[in-house]
Every structure is written in structure tokens, then in C-alpha cells.
C-alpha distance (Angstrom), angle and dihedral (degrees) to the residues before:
residue distance angle dihedral
X1 . . .
X2 3.87 . .
X3 3.75 124.1 .
X4 3.84 89.7 -113.1
X5 3.86 88.5 60.0
X6 3.85 89.8 47.8
X7 3.75 91.7 51.9
X8 3.85 93.9 48.5
X9 3.82 89.9 51.2
X10 3.85 91.0 47.8
X11 3.87 88.8 50.9
X12 3.80 92.7 47.0
X13 3.71 90.8 47.5
X14 3.84 91.8 50.2
X15 3.77 88.1 49.3
X16 3.75 94.7 53.6
X17 3.76 89.6 47.1
X18 3.85 94.1 51.6
X19 3.78 91.8 46.6
X20 3.77 96.5 44.1
X21 3.84 94.1 51.6
X22 3.79 96.9 30.5
X23 3.80 91.4 -128.1
X24 3.97 88.7 160.6
X25 3.76 136.7 14.4
X26 3.76 113.3 -92.0
X27 3.78 95.9 -106.8
X28 3.75 90.3 53.3
X29 3.72 92.8 50.5
X30 3.79 87.9 52.0
X31 3.84 91.1 57.5
X32 3.86 89.5 46.0
X33 3.85 85.8 56.6
X34 3.76 96.3 48.7
X35 3.84 91.2 45.6
X36 3.82 93.0 47.9
X37 3.83 93.0 48.1
X38 3.89 91.8 48.7
X39 3.79 94.1 46.4
X40 3.77 94.7 49.5
X41 3.83 92.4 46.1
X42 3.77 93.8 -122.3
X43 3.85 91.5 130.8
X44 3.76 135.8 24.4
X45 3.75 119.0 -115.3
X46 3.86 89.0 -104.4
X47 3.86 91.3 53.3
X48 3.80 91.5 45.1
X49 3.80 92.0 63.1
X50 3.76 97.0 30.8
X51 3.84 89.3 105.5
X52 3.67 92.7 72.1
X53 3.77 92.0 62.0
X54 3.85 97.1 35.5
X55 3.88 113.7 130.2
X56 3.81 91.9 -127.6
X57 3.88 93.6 52.1
X58 3.84 90.7 48.5
X59 3.80 90.5 46.8
X60 3.88 91.5 49.4
X61 3.83 89.9 48.6
X62 3.75 92.3 53.9
X63 3.79 91.6 46.3
X64 3.78 89.8 53.9
X65 3.84 87.8 52.9
X66 3.83 92.2 50.1
X67 3.79 89.0 49.2
X68 3.88 90.7 50.0
X69 3.66 89.6 52.0
X70 3.80 94.2 50.2
X71 3.88 90.0 49.4
X72 3.77 95.3 42.6
X73 3.80 92.0 53.2
X74 3.93 92.1 46.2
X75 3.88 92.5 -112.9
X76 3.85 94.7 133.0
X77 3.78 92.3 43.3
X78 3.81 89.2 50.1
X79 3.80 92.9 48.8
X80 3.80 91.7 52.7
X81 3.86 96.1 38.9
X82 3.85 90.1 100.0
X83 3.72 87.9 69.9
X84 3.82 87.7 85.4
X85 3.70 90.9 77.1
X86 3.73 90.2 65.4
X87 3.83 90.1 81.7
X88 3.87 89.6 88.3
X89 3.87 93.7 46.0
X90 3.72 127.0 95.6
X91 3.82 110.4 -99.7
X92 3.85 94.6 -112.3
X93 3.80 92.1 54.1
X94 3.81 94.9 41.8
X95 3.79 90.1 52.1
X96 3.83 91.7 48.0
X97 3.90 89.3 51.2
X98 3.84 94.1 46.0
X99 3.83 91.7 48.5
X100 3.78 95.5 50.9
X101 3.79 93.2 44.7
X102 3.84 90.6 50.0
X103 3.82 92.5 45.7
X104 3.85 92.7 46.8
X105 3.82 94.1 51.5
X106 3.84 91.6 44.0
X107 3.81 90.8 59.4
X108 3.80 86.4 74.2
X109 3.79 108.1 20.0
X110 3.65 131.8 51.0
X111 3.79 112.1 -77.9
X112 3.75 91.5 -140.9
X113 3.87 91.4 57.5
X114 3.71 90.1 47.0
X115 3.81 95.1 50.3
X116 3.83 89.6 48.0
X117 3.81 93.1 54.5
X118 3.83 91.1 44.0
X119 3.88 89.0 53.9
X120 3.72 88.5 60.4
X121 3.86 92.7 45.8
X122 3.81 91.3 48.7
X123 3.71 90.3 50.4
X124 3.73 90.7 54.6
X125 3.74 94.6 44.0
X126 3.82 87.1 53.0
X127 3.74 94.0 47.6
X128 3.78 97.4 47.8
X129 3.83 105.5 26.4
X130 3.83 103.4 22.3
X131 3.65 95.9 -120.4
X132 3.82 108.3 161.0
X133 3.89 113.1 -114.6
X134 3.87 91.5 -154.3
X135 3.67 91.3 67.4
X136 3.82 93.3 51.4
X137 3.72 114.5 34.5
X138 3.73 101.8 65.2
X139 3.92 92.3 45.7
X140 3.72 89.3 49.5
X141 3.91 90.7 52.5
X142 3.77 91.7 47.4
X143 3.78 92.6 44.8
X144 3.90 91.5 49.7
X145 3.90 90.4 50.4
X146 3.81 89.6 51.2
X147 3.79 95.8 44.1
X148 3.77 92.1 49.2
X149 3.77 86.9 57.7
X150 3.79 93.2 62.3
X151 3.80 99.8 76.0
X152 3.77 138.0 36.1
X153 3.85 92.4 -112.9
X154 3.86 94.2 42.1
X155 3.77 96.6 94.2
X156 3.83 138.9 9.5
X157 3.92 88.4 -121.3
X158 3.90 89.4 63.3
X159 3.75 92.1 51.6
X160 3.76 92.9 45.9
X161 3.76 92.0 50.1
X162 3.76 92.2 48.4
X163 3.73 91.0 49.7
X164 3.83 91.5 53.0
X165 3.78 91.4 46.7
X166 3.78 89.8 54.5
X167 3.72 93.6 47.9
X168 3.90 94.1 47.7
X169 3.84 101.8 33.5
X170 3.80 107.8 12.6
X171 3.80 89.1 -121.1
X172 3.73 125.6 124.2
X173 3.68 129.7 -160.7
X174 3.79 118.6 -118.8
X175 3.84 121.9 -117.4
X176 3.69 94.1 -113.8
X177 3.84 99.4 17.3
X178 3.69 98.6 114.0
X179 3.90 98.2 26.6
X180 3.80 91.3 107.8
X181 3.81 91.7 56.9
X182 3.80 90.8 45.5
X183 3.81 92.2 51.0
X184 3.81 90.5 53.4
X185 3.88 91.4 51.8
X186 3.85 88.5 48.2
X187 3.82 92.5 50.5
X188 3.78 94.7 47.1
X189 3.82 92.7 48.2
X190 3.84 91.1 46.5
X191 3.86 89.0 55.9
X192 3.89 92.4 47.4
X193 3.80 90.5 49.3
X194 3.85 92.0 49.4
X195 3.91 88.3 50.7
X196 3.88 92.4 49.1
X197 3.87 105.4 30.7
X198 3.86 90.5 101.3
X199 3.87 84.8 74.0
X200 3.72 91.2 61.5
X201 3.85 119.0 95.8
X202 3.80 111.8 -76.7
X203 3.73 100.6 -158.1
X204 3.73 95.7 -175.1
X205 3.78 90.2 166.4
X206 3.75 128.6 70.6
X207 3.76 108.4 -62.4
X208 3.78 90.4 -141.6
X209 3.86 90.2 58.4
X210 3.85 93.3 49.3
X211 3.75 97.8 44.9
X212 3.86 105.9 17.7
X213 3.76 88.7 -121.0
X214 3.86 90.1 154.5
X215 3.82 92.5 52.8
X216 3.76 129.7 88.8
X217 3.72 141.5 -163.2
X218 3.76 114.3 -134.1
X219 3.76 134.9 166.6
X220 3.85 126.4 -139.0
X221 3.75 120.1 -156.8
X222 3.93 109.1 -152.4
X223 3.72 112.4 -135.7
X224 3.82 120.1 -150.4
X225 3.79 91.9 -111.9
X226 3.88 96.4 49.6
X227 3.74 122.9 119.6
X228 3.75 88.2 -123.6
X229 3.74 98.3 68.6
X230 3.79 113.7 113.2
X231 3.83 91.2 3.6
X232 3.79 115.2 129.5
X233 3.74 113.6 -111.4
X234 3.91 90.5 -121.8
X235 3.76 90.5 55.2
X236 3.80 95.1 51.1
X237 3.86 126.0 93.6
X238 3.89 87.9 -107.8
X239 3.76 91.0 70.5
X240 3.76 97.4 32.3
X241 3.85 91.1 58.1
X242 3.73 108.5 74.4
X243 3.77 94.2 -156.8
X244 3.89 93.9 57.4
X245 3.82 118.9 85.1
X246 3.75 121.0 -163.5
X247 3.85 104.9 -145.4
X248 3.83 101.4 174.3
X249 3.75 145.2 -9.8
X250 3.79 117.8 -149.3
X251 3.86 115.1 -154.5
X252 3.69 124.2 -178.0
X253 3.83 89.6 -16.3
X254 3.82 94.9 -50.9
X255 3.64 126.2 109.5
X256 3.83 117.4 -122.1
X257 3.70 99.9 -151.9
X258 3.80 99.9 162.9
X259 3.79 102.4 68.6
X260 3.75 132.1 -178.0
X261 3.75 135.0 177.5
X262 3.79 93.6 -109.3
X263 3.74 95.0 59.9
X264 3.87 111.0 114.1
X265 3.82 120.1 -131.1
X266 3.74 111.6 -126.3
X267 3.79 131.5 -164.6
X268 3.74 117.1 -81.6
X269 3.89 92.6 22.1
X270 3.77 114.4 146.0
X271 3.83 110.8 -142.0
X272 3.71 122.3 -163.1
X273 3.74 115.4 -150.3
X274 3.78 137.8 -172.6
X275 3.67 111.4 -155.5
X276 3.90 144.2 144.9
X277 3.75 125.3 -97.8
X278 3.85 88.3 -107.8
X279 3.93 91.2 56.2
X280 3.88 89.8 47.9
X281 3.77 94.2 49.6
X282 3.95 90.5 45.1
X283 3.86 92.5 50.6
X284 3.79 89.2 48.9
X285 3.84 92.7 50.8
X286 3.74 93.2 45.5
X287 3.84 91.9 51.6
X288 3.71 103.7 -109.7
X289 3.85 86.0 134.4
X290 3.80 136.4 6.8
X291 3.70 124.6 -153.2
X292 3.82 101.5 177.4
X293 3.79 138.1 92.2
X294 3.67 114.6 -9.8
X295 3.71 94.5 4.5
X296 3.80 90.0 62.4
X297 3.73 90.2 56.1
X298 3.72 90.6 48.8
X299 3.78 92.2 55.1
X300 3.85 88.3 67.5
X301 3.79 91.6 72.2
X302 3.85 100.0 28.9
X303 3.82 114.7 109.2
X304 3.67 130.7 -158.7
X305 3.79 97.0 16.4
X306 3.71 137.5 95.6
X307 3.81 100.8 -168.1
X308 3.77 122.4 27.9
X309 3.85 114.1 -130.6
X310 3.78 116.1 -134.9
X311 3.77 120.1 -152.6
X312 3.84 118.6 -117.9
X313 3.90 92.1 -110.2
X314 3.76 98.1 40.3
X315 3.71 113.1 133.4
X316 3.78 130.3 -174.0
X317 3.70 114.3 -108.6
X318 3.74 126.4 -134.6
X319 3.80 95.4 -92.9
X320 3.82 89.2 55.1
X321 3.82 91.8 46.5
X322 3.76 89.5 54.0
X323 3.82 90.6 50.3
X324 3.83 88.2 51.5
X325 3.81 89.7 50.8
X326 3.87 89.5 50.5
X327 3.75 91.0 45.7
X328 3.86 90.5 53.2
X329 3.77 124.9 -170.3
X330 3.91 95.7 -31.6
X331 3.80 111.4 170.5
X332 3.76 112.3 -114.9
X333 3.71 118.0 -146.1
X334 3.81 137.8 -177.8
X335 3.88 119.9 -132.1
X336 3.75 129.0 -167.1
X337 3.93 109.2 -149.7
X338 3.73 126.9 -162.9
X339 3.78 112.7 -150.0
X340 3.93 109.6 -131.0
X341 3.78 129.4 -160.9
X342 3.90 108.3 -78.5
X343 3.82 95.4 29.6
X344 3.66 113.3 144.5
X345 3.78 88.1 -138.2
X346 3.86 93.5 63.7
X347 3.87 108.9 108.8
X348 3.83 92.1 17.5
X349 3.84 123.3 118.4
X350 3.73 121.5 -126.8
X351 3.83 90.7 -104.3
X352 3.87 89.7 55.5
X353 3.79 89.6 46.8
X354 3.77 90.7 51.6
X355 3.89 90.7 57.7
X356 3.75 93.0 46.5
X357 3.88 98.7 53.4
X358 3.83 103.7 27.2
X359 3.02 122.5 131.7
X360 3.77 95.2 28.6
X361 3.78 91.1 53.8
X362 3.83 144.5 -5.3
X363 3.80 120.1 -130.5
X364 3.79 110.0 -133.6
X365 3.81 104.7 178.8
X366 3.73 144.7 -17.5
X367 3.82 124.5 -126.1
X368 3.74 107.1 -149.2
X369 3.80 114.8 -145.5
X370 3.83 93.4 -132.9
X371 3.67 125.5 79.6
X372 3.89 120.7 -96.5
X373 3.78 91.9 -112.7
X374 3.74 86.9 60.4
X375 3.78 92.7 45.5
X376 3.82 91.4 52.9
X377 3.81 89.2 61.5
X378 3.79 86.7 63.9
X379 3.79 99.7 52.4
X380 3.78 92.6 111.9
X381 3.74 92.6 60.3
X382 3.73 118.2 94.0
X383 3.81 122.1 -90.3
X384 3.69 90.2 -112.6
X385 3.96 94.6 58.5
X386 3.82 90.2 36.5
X387 3.70 93.0 59.6
X388 3.79 100.0 34.8
X389 3.81 109.3 128.8
X390 3.76 126.7 -117.9
X391 3.70 139.5 -174.8
X392 3.75 108.0 -74.5
X393 3.77 97.4 27.4
X394 3.74 118.2 128.2
X395 3.88 122.4 -137.3
X396 3.79 122.9 -160.5
X397 3.78 112.8 -147.8
X398 3.68 138.5 174.5
X399 3.80 119.8 -134.8
X400 3.68 143.8 150.8
X401 3.77 116.7 -86.1
X402 3.85 89.6 -118.3
X403 3.76 89.7 59.7
X404 3.90 96.1 55.4
X405 3.75 95.6 91.4
X406 3.74 89.6 55.6
X407 3.80 91.6 60.5
X408 3.88 93.7 40.2
X409 3.81 89.8 56.2
X410 3.78 104.8 33.4
X411 3.92 147.5 72.7
X412 3.96 97.4 6.6
X413 3.79 93.1 -72.1
X414 3.74 127.0 144.4
X415 3.82 117.1 -149.4
X416 3.82 99.9 -138.3
X417 3.86 97.4 173.6
X418 3.74 139.2 12.7
X419 3.69 115.1 -166.8
X420 3.91 95.3 -160.7
X421 3.76 129.3 38.1
X422 3.86 121.3 -53.1
X423 3.74 119.9 -148.5
X424 3.79 107.9 -111.6
X425 3.91 124.5 -122.3
X426 3.77 115.1 -116.8
X427 3.73 120.3 -106.9
X428 3.76 90.5 -133.5
X429 3.79 96.3 58.5
X430 3.78 89.2 43.4
X431 3.76 95.3 55.7
X432 3.83 92.4 39.9
X433 3.81 88.3 53.1
X434 3.85 91.1 53.7
X435 3.77 91.3 44.9
X436 3.85 92.3 52.8
X437 3.80 90.1 50.6
X438 3.72 93.7 48.0
X439 3.90 89.6 49.9
X440 3.79 90.8 49.7
X441 3.83 90.6 51.0
X442 3.90 91.7 48.1
X443 3.81 93.8 48.3
X444 3.80 90.9 50.7
X445 3.81 97.7 39.3
X446 3.88 93.9 49.0
X447 3.81 91.6 47.1
X448 3.76 94.8 -120.5
X449 3.85 87.1 129.3
X450 3.71 132.7 8.3
X451 3.73 115.8 -102.9
X452 3.80 94.0 -100.7
X453 3.75 92.1 49.4
X454 3.92 90.1 48.7
X455 3.76 94.4 49.4
X456 3.77 94.2 46.7
X457 3.70 91.6 48.3
X458 3.92 90.1 48.8
X459 3.86 88.5 49.5
X460 3.88 90.9 50.7
X461 3.90 88.5 52.1
X462 3.82 92.1 49.8
X463 3.85 89.0 52.7
X464 3.81 97.2 42.4
X465 3.92 92.1 48.4
X466 3.83 90.0 46.7
X467 3.73 92.9 -119.3
X468 3.83 88.4 136.8
X469 3.69 134.2 21.4
X470 3.91 118.6 -137.8
X471 3.87 93.3 -134.7
X472 3.85 87.7 60.6
X473 3.71 91.8 44.2
X474 3.84 94.9 55.4
X475 3.88 90.1 54.2
X476 3.80 98.1 39.3
X477 3.83 100.5 50.6
X478 3.73 117.6 97.9
X479 3.74 99.0 -121.9
X480 3.72 92.9 179.8
X481 3.82 89.0 73.0
X482 3.74 92.9 49.0
X483 3.76 92.9 50.7
X484 3.86 92.8 43.4
X485 3.82 88.1 56.5
X486 3.74 93.2 43.5
X487 3.89 88.0 54.3
X488 3.89 98.9 42.6
X489 3.80 97.1 47.4
X490 3.92 91.9 64.3
X491 3.84 84.9 50.3
X492 3.73 89.0 59.1
X493 3.82 90.6 48.7
X494 3.83 89.3 49.1
X495 3.77 90.4 54.2
X496 3.79 89.6 55.0
X497 3.89 94.5 42.4
X498 3.82 89.2 53.5
X499 3.92 94.0 40.4
X500 3.78 87.5 -124.2
X501 3.84 91.2 138.6
X502 3.81 88.5 52.7
X503 3.74 91.5 49.2
X504 3.83 93.0 50.4
X505 3.83 88.9 46.6
X506 3.80 92.1 53.5
X507 3.75 93.8 49.7
X508 3.80 89.6 47.7
X509 3.70 93.7 48.7
X510 3.77 89.2 50.5
X511 3.75 89.2 54.0
X512 3.62 96.6 43.9
X513 3.77 97.8 45.6
X514 3.74 111.0 141.3
X515 3.85 94.0 8.9
X516 3.83 119.7 133.5
X517 3.85 114.7 -103.2
X518 3.89 87.1 -115.7
X519 3.76 90.9 62.5
X520 3.77 92.6 47.6
X521 3.74 93.1 49.5
X522 3.88 89.5 47.4
X523 3.73 94.0 52.3
X524 3.78 93.3 48.1
X525 3.72 92.9 49.9
X526 3.77 91.6 47.9
X527 3.82 96.4 48.1
X528 3.90 89.8 47.3
X529 3.88 92.5 49.1
X530 3.93 91.5 46.2
X531 3.77 90.3 51.6
X532 3.72 93.0 47.6
X533 3.80 91.1 56.6
X534 3.91 90.7 68.2
X535 3.76 101.1 23.8
X536 3.78 127.6 51.4
X537 3.85 114.9 -86.6
X538 3.86 89.7 -119.2
X539 3.80 94.4 51.7
X540 3.76 90.1 47.9
X541 3.79 91.6 52.9
X542 3.70 94.0 49.7
X543 3.86 91.2 52.0
X544 3.83 99.9 41.8
X545 3.82 103.4 35.9
X546 3.79 95.4 73.7
X547 3.74 90.0 42.8
X548 3.88 89.1 54.2
X549 3.79 93.0 47.9
X550 3.79 93.4 48.9
X551 3.74 89.7 47.4
X552 3.82 94.1 54.2
X553 3.79 90.7 46.3
X554 3.97 91.3 50.7
X555 3.71 89.4 50.7
X556 3.88 94.5 45.2
X557 3.86 90.9 -124.0
X558 3.69 133.3 135.8
X559 3.70 108.7 -77.6
X560 3.82 97.7 -149.4
X561 3.92 96.6 76.3
X562 3.83 88.6 51.6
X563 3.84 93.1 49.7
X564 3.81 92.1 48.6
X565 3.75 90.1 45.6
X566 3.78 92.5 58.2
X567 3.92 90.8 42.3
X568 3.83 96.8 53.6
X569 3.85 95.3 38.5
X570 3.68 93.8 51.2
X571 3.77 90.3 52.4
X572 3.89 95.6 45.4
X573 3.76 100.1 80.0
X574 3.76 101.8 146.6
X575 3.77 110.7 132.5
X576 3.90 94.7 67.9
X577 3.90 130.9 34.3
X578 3.70 91.4 -133.2
X579 3.76 109.0 76.2
X580 3.86 99.4 56.5
X581 3.66 129.4 49.3
X582 3.78 98.3 -136.8
X583 3.83 89.8 53.3
X584 3.73 91.4 50.8
X585 3.82 90.8 50.0
X586 3.69 96.4 54.9
X587 3.82 94.5 38.7
X588 3.84 87.2 55.8
X589 3.78 90.0 60.2
X590 3.70 91.6 75.4
X591 3.85 98.1 -124.3
X592 3.79 97.1 106.1
X593 3.67 137.3 53.0
X594 3.85 128.5 -144.8
X595 3.83 88.0 -105.8
X596 3.79 91.8 64.0
X597 3.94 89.2 60.0
X598 3.76 91.9 40.4
X599 3.84 97.0 50.5
X600 3.96 102.8 35.9
X601 3.80 94.0 26.9
X602 3.69 90.6 46.1
X603 3.76 96.5 52.3
X604 3.89 88.0 47.1
X605 3.78 92.3 50.0
X606 3.75 94.2 49.7
X607 3.84 95.2 47.3
X608 3.92 91.0 46.0
X609 3.74 91.0 48.3
X610 3.89 90.2 56.2
X611 3.89 94.4 41.1
X612 3.87 92.5 45.4
X613 3.87 91.3 48.7
X614 3.84 91.7 52.3
X615 3.84 93.6 45.7
X616 3.73 97.1 44.2
X617 3.76 95.4 42.0
X618 3.87 87.5 52.8
X619 3.84 87.9 61.6
X620 3.87 94.2 62.3
């Protein structure tokens, strides 16, 4: 074993460790990989940045843009609108329909985009028809993953494996070449979910009661001229309102966790409250805080607060009045935003969030995804850590109606609720977006153009017909995925340069000498699937695809089953919520526990492993 191979193994081990324990965000890990490969001389500078110009990466970027265009123009929501008829169906049939629809759409549209839209639809079905979200969200995520595995453009993993296959063997996968196999996997998994769905959370009660989804954390900075100054805590509105909980008062930079009703409120105290949306809106209407006009401008420079408290006698000065006149009668709306994986707001505090989005909007409160009982166990942490945003948290903001599209189409956020009117999308652009997607699929599926050429053409059509705006695209794209791919592709090149893939193949050939092809396919599939449970599916595919190809060549077997084995296994990350983005998203909402993925996802993984081994080995 040469020192180059040892270095490659050390870097791969470090990458797996960083991914598994989420030490850094994905994009930061990618830069670590590029730097490590350059500093060790395993790749040339040109090879180190080759991922940014890779055909698969460009194709994935264009597919993201197409998905954004569909979502922005209401196409995905329109396609799934028929789900509302499921309210009158028995649960098992409703679940069957919702999984098949989600899987079918995901075959051509980003599974993450599909799951985000279905989260909104499921929330509406729950609110209006009392259909339990816990029974639907995990099956939707699984069905989206399986549906995306059915076509070449269904997932980024498929495109990456196809690109690696073309580079190593000169063979490309057909658009629908493996659809029949993906459909079998989808049907088998749907049957398993229907048999085990009763183990999923029932949530027969109100979801907001169970998970405090209608309650928010907010802080009030008490100004010197506030009517609250020198009032005992027990005499304030915060104690008189039974639905408001005072969690902490920070005074002179120190947290006062032990509270009593005789404690006097002082100027510059920062009060952390837990209240409902109704409480928040009532406090806002009664003048306990103000977030318009001059106060919104002051929030830009205010530190350590989430809502600026306004004194009882505070009046707007002439300058503020002039600003209000210039502002005119703009409609003010409240938005509830769900933080998605890849959002630049994840890991930020509310104070940092405020600086990032003012003056377009003012953050009012954050709805932590965990129960209040869990939040209370963290009262002795600092305000900064207590209010740090995580995936799945909900943020309530106030903004002008004209800014609503900016939040609907940016920063990996999902607008779950808008408490005033939302401008509707036009039917013309919705239908045009669907037509462009269908044309893109037909061009790629019939072989008129390569997939990359087809999606670039489709993206251009979206831009020319103004179905999307570039300024929205730049903010909406999940750049973490792009940088992840750009960093992982050079790692695959380094494995080839150092001949690490050949070394692994020779060792595997020695271990598998005399074994039947079915055993070899099964072991490759299982290893890839296990790695995908702790590392992203894209990273797994980049590491394992060259090994699978070398293994097939070393055994003088058809390479196609080995390529498909890696592709499917890298996608099939079901028994943990870590490997696939859609699983991480629904897990972050606080509805499911790890055991739900381990039990149901574990059964699906084992069954698919057996079925895939039989199907793929039959191709040899």
C-alpha cells in the first residue's frame, strides 16, 4: 500500500466522520476536501475545481432551477391539489394514493421540493379534515425517494452515477432504462408501509396542543420610558395572561432564571416569553411593541433583542411620519416560515436573523420544534444558545405584502402560513411551467438531446418566458448540494489517481474469490446502503461507484448491474433520518422519533436488499 492510498483512506475516513457527526455544514466539508487534496498533492489544481464544471453538477443545478420554477408558479401545488378529496377515504387508501402521487411526481421533480409542498398540503388536511400528519409525512418522504430512483433525472444520485459510468466505461444509462426496477421497489415499499403504518404516530388530538406548533418564543427589550418599568412581574400583563409564560429575564447580561411575581421589571431587561400567536397579535395591537416605521430602522442596530419594546408615551417624530407618508398604505402581513435544510438562517440567533432580513421584514418570534417541556430543561443556557435556529423551527415575521414572493422563493424557506392575503400565481405561467418540464422530459427521454442539454434548454425557456427570475433563483437554490458535489467529485478523481479504487477492488476480489455473483452483488448493495445511512447519498455514490465498476471488470462480469446496485443502494437510506435530505426534514419537525425510521425503514431496507439482489444478479 502506497502513501498516496493511505492519504486517500485517511481523507475518506475524515469525510465520513465529519458527515456522520455533522461537525461542519456540507459546503464547509467540501472546501476541507478540496484543500486537503490540493495540499497533499493527490489532485492537480485543475482537477481540484473540476467539480464546478462537471456535467452532472450543471445538470443538477438546472434541475433545481426547473423545480423552483414549478414551485414558484404553483405547478406542484396544483398537481397535488386533488389530495383534498382523500378526506372521505379510509386511511389505508388515502395513504396509498398519497404515496403513489408523491412517488410519481418525484420521478421528474426534486424530491425535496415535492416533500416541502406536501408538508403544506398535509398541514391543511390536518387543520380542515383532521387527517393525522404523523401517518402521512414519513410515507411521503419514503415514496419520494423511491420515485426519484425511477428515472435518470429523478435524483442527483442517478445523474452522478451515470456521469461516473460514462467516464469509466463509456456507457450511459437510458432515461427510462431502470424504471421498471424502480417501480418494483416502489410497489414493494408501499405495501410494507401500508402493513406497518399503524406504528406511526396517530396524533388524534390537535397537533398544536401536542407539539406547541402554535406557540412562539419572543423577547421584549424594556425601554426606559416603557410602562413596564418598576412594575412587579406579578402585576404585568405577562402574569395576568394565563396563556403567556415568562421563561427568563436577562438583566445586565445575566440570566435571572429563578423568577417570582414580586420581582420588579427594570429598564433594559430582556424578557423571554412563550405565548400563542393570538397573544402575540393582541400584544402587538395593544401597543406593547411596535415594529413599523422608525422602529423597524432601529432594529438594524439593536443588539440582543428580538422585538423592540416601545414606551407607553412614545410618539413618532416628524421624520418617521414623513417615512410613513412615503411608505404609503402598504399592506402588512404576517408570515410563518419553516427553516429547511440548507437555509442560511440555520444556526443563527434571532438577533443575527434580524440583521440579515431587515428592512424587508422584521422577525417577531421563533417557534421551536420541540415541546415546551423540553425547552424548560434548557433554561440555564444562554439566551443566544436557547434561541439559536435549527432545521424545522418556525419563524414568525412581519413584512409588506410586496415582499412575500421574496420569502416564498428564497433561502430554503417554506411559507407555511400567511395571515393576510397572498397574491395568486397566474394560470398561464403555471401551465407554461408544466409544459416546459414535459418538453424537457420528452427531449431527454427520446434521446433528441442529452439530459444536460435538455435541462439547460428547459431552464432557458423558463427564463425567456419569465416563469422565473434570476434574483429569486440565486437565493432559492440549495448551494450546499452544489458545493458538496464540487468537493466530492475531486475525491473520486484522487481515488483514481492514487489507484485506491484498484487497491480496494483487488482486496475485495481476494475476499470474494469463488463466491457466486449474487453474493457479490448483495454485499456491494448492502455496503453502499449502510454507508448511505450516515453519509449523504451523493457522497456515497461518488465513493462506491468506481469501486463497483472496478469490481465488475475484475470479475469479468457485466458492469451494468454493479452500476445500478450502487445507484439504488445509495438512494435507499431509510433506517436513519441522516442520509437523505427529505428524511432529515420531516424528522426535524418533531413528529417522529428515531425508532420510526429504524423499524419501518429497517424493514423496507432489508426487503429491498433481498429483492434488489435477486433482480440485479438475474441481469448477469
